[in-house]
C-alpha positions, 0 to 999 in steps of 0.5 A: 173771120175772112171771106172770099167774095167774087164781085165784078170779076174780082176776088176780094177778101173781106174781114169781119170782127165777128164769128157769124157773118150774114149775107147782109154784112157782105153787102154792107162791107162792099158798100152795097144795099140789098135793094141794088145787089144780091148775094149768091152762096154756093150757086144759089141766091140767098136772103140777106139773113143767110149765114155765110162761112169761110168755106162758102163760094160767094159772089155778089151781083148787082141787080140790073133794072131796066125797061121802058117807062111810058 
């Protein structure tokens, strides 16, 4: 199965050898962790166990942390 993913302003096509792909599989294919990035499916942030299909609009966004530590 191939899934189009928008990541950092670029469209990437990810290929998987299985019929059921989860959001966590997308992150792993990009070398990312759920602690540092999240998946947006059809405009909504989804859990890492959410199933992704070829027809979904998928974006991966890096989580940004910041703030002041005292």
